[in-house]
C-alpha positions as CSV (number, residue, x, y, z in Angstrom):
1,M,78.9,84.9,118.4
2,T,81.9,84.9,120.8
3,L,83.8,88.0,121.9
4,S,86.8,87.1,119.7
5,E,84.5,86.8,116.7
6,F,83.0,90.2,117.5
7,L,86.5,91.8,117.9
8,Y,87.8,90.1,114.7
9,M,84.8,91.4,112.7
10,D,85.1,88.8,109.9
11,G,88.6,90.1,109.0
12,Y,87.6,93.7,108.8
13,Y,88.8,94.5,112.4
14,L,91.6,96.8,111.3
15,Y,89.3,99.1,109.4
16,V,86.5,99.0,111.9
17,W,88.6,99.6,115.0
18,A,90.7,102.3,113.2
19,S,87.5,104.1,112.3
20,Y,86.2,103.9,115.9
21,G,89.6,105.2,117.1
22,L,89.7,108.0,114.6
23,A,86.1,109.0,115.5
24,L,87.0,109.0,119.2
25,V,90.0,111.3,118.5
26,V,87.9,113.7,116.5
27,M,85.2,113.8,119.2
28,L,87.8,114.5,121.9
29,A,89.3,117.3,119.8
30,Q,85.8,118.8,119.3
31,F,85.3,118.7,123.1
32,I,88.8,120.0,124.2
33,N,89.4,122.7,121.6
34,P,86.6,125.1,122.7
35,I,87.8,124.8,126.3
36,R,91.4,125.7,125.3
37,R,90.2,128.5,123.1
38,K,88.1,130.0,126.0
39,R,91.1,130.0,128.3
40,Q,93.1,131.7,125.6
41,L,90.5,134.4,125.1
42,L,90.1,135.0,128.8
43,K,93.9,135.5,129.1
44,Q,93.9,137.9,126.2
45,L,91.0,139.9,127.7
46,G,92.8,140.0,131.1
47,R,96.0,141.3,129.4
48,K,94.0,144.0,127.5
49,K,92.2,145.0,130.7
50,R,95.4,145.4,132.6
51,R,96.9,147.4,129.8
52,G,93.9,149.7,129.8
53,Q,94.1,150.3,133.5
54,R,97.7,151.3,133.3
55,T,97.1,154.2,131.0
């Protein structure tokens, strides 16, 4: 099997590589979203803490 045969996947390359691409996007989102959410929560807690210190 040559590299071009492997990449072509007997004519199913579009479906196969699209599936791999979609899976990669989903996995990246699953990795990035918790990090973003943590930053958001820390900012909110910081704001609440500053508000609490003012009063």
